[in-house]
C-alpha positions as CSV (number, residue, x, y, z in Angstrom):
1,M,99.5,97.8,84.6
2,P,96.9,96.5,87.2
3,F,97.8,97.1,90.9
4,I,98.3,93.5,91.9
5,T,100.6,92.9,88.9
6,D,102.8,95.9,89.9
7,L,102.7,94.9,93.5
8,A,103.9,91.4,92.8
9,A,106.6,92.7,90.5
10,A,107.8,95.0,93.3
11,W,107.8,92.3,95.9
12,Q,110.2,90.4,93.6
13,K,112.3,93.3,92.3
14,N,113.0,94.9,95.6
15,N,112.9,91.8,97.6
16,S,110.7,93.6,100.0
17,L,107.3,93.4,101.8
18,L,107.8,97.0,103.2
19,C,105.1,99.6,102.5
20,V,106.5,103.1,103.4
21,G,103.8,105.3,104.8
22,L,103.9,109.0,103.9
23,D,102.3,110.8,106.9
24,P,103.8,114.3,106.7
25,D,103.6,116.2,110.0
26,L,105.0,119.6,109.7
27,S,105.7,119.8,113.4
28,K,108.2,116.9,113.0
29,F,110.1,118.4,109.9
30,P,113.7,119.3,110.1
31,A,114.4,123.0,110.7
32,H,115.6,123.7,107.1
33,L,112.2,122.8,105.7
34,Q,110.2,124.6,108.3
35,G,108.1,127.6,106.6
36,K,108.6,126.5,103.0
37,P,105.5,126.7,100.9
38,D,106.3,123.3,99.3
39,A,107.8,121.7,102.5
40,I,105.4,118.6,102.5
41,F,106.3,117.8,98.9
42,E,110.1,118.3,99.4
43,F,110.0,116.2,102.6
44,C,108.0,113.3,101.0
45,K,110.0,113.5,97.8
46,A,113.3,113.1,99.7
47,I,111.9,110.0,101.6
48,V,110.6,108.4,98.4
49,D,113.9,108.9,96.7
50,A,115.7,107.3,99.7
51,T,113.6,104.4,100.0
52,A,112.2,103.5,96.6
53,D,114.6,100.7,96.1
54,V,113.7,98.9,99.4
55,A,110.0,99.4,99.3
56,C,107.1,97.4,97.7
57,S,104.7,100.3,97.9
58,F,104.1,103.9,99.0
59,K,101.1,104.9,101.1
60,P,100.4,108.6,101.5
61,Q,97.7,109.2,104.1
62,I,95.4,112.0,102.6
63,A,94.5,113.7,106.0
64,Y,98.1,114.8,106.4
65,F,97.8,116.6,103.1
66,A,94.2,117.9,103.3
67,G,94.7,119.2,106.9
68,E,97.4,121.5,105.6
69,S,95.5,122.4,102.3
70,A,98.3,120.6,100.6
71,E,96.3,118.5,98.0
72,A,98.2,120.0,95.1
73,Q,101.4,118.7,96.7
74,L,99.8,115.3,97.0
75,E,99.0,115.3,93.3
76,A,102.6,116.4,92.5
77,L,104.0,113.7,94.8
78,I,102.1,110.9,93.3
79,D,103.0,112.1,89.8
80,Y,106.6,112.3,90.9
81,I,106.5,108.6,92.1
82,H,104.8,107.5,88.9
83,V,107.4,109.3,86.6
84,N,110.4,108.3,88.6
85,Y,109.5,105.1,90.1
86,P,106.8,103.5,87.9
87,D,107.2,100.1,89.3
88,I,106.2,101.0,92.8
89,P,102.4,101.2,93.4
90,V,101.0,104.1,95.3
91,I,98.1,103.3,97.7
92,L,96.0,106.4,98.8
93,D,95.0,105.8,102.3
94,A,91.6,107.6,102.5
95,K,89.4,105.0,104.1
96,R,86.4,106.1,101.9
97,G,83.0,104.8,102.6
98,D,79.7,106.1,101.1
99,I,77.1,104.9,98.6
100,G,76.0,105.8,95.1
101,A,77.0,109.0,93.4
102,T,79.1,110.1,96.4
103,A,81.3,106.9,96.2
104,A,81.6,107.5,92.4
105,Q,83.1,111.0,93.3
106,Y,85.5,109.5,95.8
107,A,86.6,107.0,93.2
108,R,87.2,109.9,90.7
109,E,89.1,111.7,93.4
110,A,91.4,108.7,94.1
111,F,91.9,107.4,90.7
112,V,91.5,110.2,88.3
113,R,92.5,113.4,90.3
114,Y,95.2,111.7,92.3
115,Q,96.1,109.0,89.9
116,A,96.5,106.6,92.9
117,D,97.1,102.8,92.1
118,A,94.9,101.6,95.0
119,L,92.6,103.1,97.7
120,T,91.6,102.1,101.2
121,V,87.8,101.8,101.7
122,N,85.5,101.2,104.6
123,P,83.2,98.2,104.1
124,Y,80.5,98.9,106.7
125,M,78.0,100.3,104.3
126,G,77.9,97.2,102.2
127,F,78.7,96.2,98.6
128,D,76.9,99.4,97.0
129,S,79.4,101.5,98.8
130,V,82.2,99.6,97.1
131,E,80.8,98.9,93.7
132,P,81.6,102.3,92.1
133,Y,85.3,101.7,92.6
134,L,85.1,98.7,90.4
135,E,84.6,101.0,87.4
136,Y,88.3,101.2,87.6
137,P,89.2,97.6,87.0
138,D,93.1,98.0,87.1
139,C,92.9,99.8,90.5
140,G,93.3,98.2,93.8
141,L,90.6,98.2,96.4
142,I,92.0,97.8,99.9
143,V,89.2,97.0,102.4
144,L,89.3,97.6,106.1
145,C,89.0,94.2,107.8
146,R,90.9,94.1,111.3
147,T,92.5,97.3,112.0
148,S,95.4,97.9,114.2
149,N,93.8,100.4,116.7
150,P,92.4,99.0,120.0
151,G,89.0,100.4,119.3
152,G,88.6,98.3,116.3
153,S,87.5,95.5,118.6
154,D,84.1,97.4,119.5
155,L,82.7,96.2,116.1
156,Q,85.3,94.1,114.2
157,N,85.3,91.3,116.8
158,L,81.4,91.0,117.2
159,T,80.1,87.6,116.7
160,V,77.8,87.5,113.6
161,E,75.7,84.9,111.8
162,G,77.3,81.5,111.8
163,G,79.4,82.2,114.8
164,K,82.0,84.1,112.9
165,K,83.6,87.3,114.0
166,L,82.6,90.3,111.9
167,Y,86.2,90.7,110.6
168,Q,86.2,87.1,109.4
169,H,82.9,87.8,107.6
170,V,84.3,90.8,105.9
171,A,87.3,88.8,104.8
172,A,85.3,86.0,103.3
173,L,82.9,88.7,101.4
174,V,85.9,90.4,99.8
175,A,87.7,87.2,98.7
176,E,84.6,85.4,97.5
177,K,82.3,88.1,96.3
178,W,83.7,91.5,96.0
179,N,87.0,90.7,94.3
180,K,85.5,91.3,90.9
181,H,88.6,92.1,89.0
182,G,91.2,90.3,91.1
183,Q,92.5,93.7,92.5
184,A,91.3,93.6,96.1
185,A,93.2,93.4,99.2
186,L,92.6,93.7,102.9
187,V,93.8,95.8,106.0
188,V,94.7,93.7,109.0
189,G,96.8,95.2,111.8
190,A,100.0,93.8,112.9
191,T,98.9,94.3,116.5
192,F,96.7,91.2,116.1
193,P,98.7,88.4,114.8
194,Q,96.2,85.7,115.7
195,E,93.5,87.6,113.7
196,L,96.0,88.1,110.9
197,A,96.5,84.3,110.7
198,D,92.7,83.8,110.6
199,V,92.4,86.1,107.7
200,R,95.1,84.6,105.8
201,R,93.4,81.2,106.3
202,I,90.2,82.7,104.9
203,V,91.4,84.5,102.0
204,G,94.2,82.5,100.6
205,D,96.8,84.4,98.7
206,L,95.0,87.8,98.7
207,P,97.3,90.6,99.6
208,L,97.2,92.0,103.0
209,L,98.2,95.7,103.9
210,V,99.4,95.5,107.6
211,P,99.8,98.6,109.6
212,G,101.0,98.6,113.2
213,V,104.7,97.8,113.1
214,G,107.2,100.5,114.2
215,A,105.6,103.3,116.2
216,Q,102.5,101.2,117.0
217,G,104.5,98.4,118.4
218,G,103.5,95.4,116.2
219,D,105.9,92.5,116.3
220,V,107.6,91.8,112.9
221,Q,108.3,88.1,113.4
222,A,104.7,87.5,114.6
223,T,103.3,89.5,111.8
224,V,105.3,87.9,108.9
225,T,104.7,84.3,110.3
226,A,100.9,85.0,110.6
227,G,100.4,86.7,107.5
228,K,102.8,85.5,104.7
229,T,101.7,83.3,101.9
230,A,103.3,79.9,101.3
231,A,105.6,81.7,98.8
232,G,106.7,84.1,101.6
233,L,104.8,87.0,100.0
234,G,101.3,88.6,100.1
235,L,102.0,91.4,102.6
236,M,102.5,95.1,102.4
237,I,103.9,95.7,105.9
238,N,103.5,99.5,106.5
239,S,105.8,101.6,108.5
240,S,105.4,105.3,108.6
241,R,106.5,107.4,111.6
242,A,109.5,105.1,112.5
243,I,111.0,105.7,109.0
244,L,109.8,109.3,108.3
245,Y,111.2,110.6,111.6
246,A,114.2,108.5,112.1
247,G,116.3,111.7,111.7
248,K,115.7,115.2,112.7
249,G,118.3,117.0,110.8
250,E,119.3,117.8,107.3
251,D,120.3,114.1,106.9
252,F,116.7,113.0,107.6
253,A,116.4,111.1,104.2
254,E,119.6,109.3,104.9
255,Q,118.4,108.1,108.3
256,A,115.0,107.2,106.9
257,R,116.8,105.0,104.3
258,K,118.8,103.3,107.1
259,M,115.5,102.6,109.1
260,A,113.9,101.4,105.9
261,I,116.6,99.0,105.1
262,A,116.6,97.7,108.7
263,T,112.9,97.1,108.6
264,R,112.9,95.4,105.3
265,D,115.7,93.1,106.4
266,D,114.0,92.4,109.7
267,I,110.9,91.4,107.7
268,N,112.9,89.2,105.3
269,Q,114.6,87.1,107.9
270,Y,111.2,85.6,108.8
271,R,109.9,85.0,105.2
């Protein structure tokens, strides 16, 4: 089914706005997984199994897999999620941004090779760098808008034509012109709740992927208050490290589940 349809169903079924980020760092793995050839898959699989009923989406970050030559494990992981938890969409966090034939290959990589349900992309080369992804009308396109890192202000907070900030211009472009198939979303960081509220005002009910809670210090109450829709939905609030590495022993998945439940419940009390 289309990404937005699956996401809306997961919000309701699991009563959750929590996106579990899958950023597997071998140096942080428990001792019993160290040195195993398929350690990344086994670690992420255990996290997925432990958190699937409290998440609205999973978000593997491609760099953590590619940096360890573990692309085959990423393919296996996404396939595992689709087979065992078909109602939970998978967002490939790759932040692709290029034009023409190159963008078309990135689209094939994400949606054909990895079978991701959605992909994060960079908008700063304009619409022709986004258009090739629209050849996959059921797949989500999640566009960087106001990112959670401090350096995002170097560009995203610049004033452009009409007195708007650049991130506000991007939000309006995506909501009004680029959302050709109704499968678009935006990345807006939890570390900037005022900007998050601005984006929500501009884009209506468009879904927002919100990194920055947990290890990055974003405030959950401020995030939910600023970003939720009138129905108390519209958000994929990502937490990665705080969940993945909540435990350091053989019970790491159990500890991850406890943290995921606590984060989900923390989010829900402000909806």
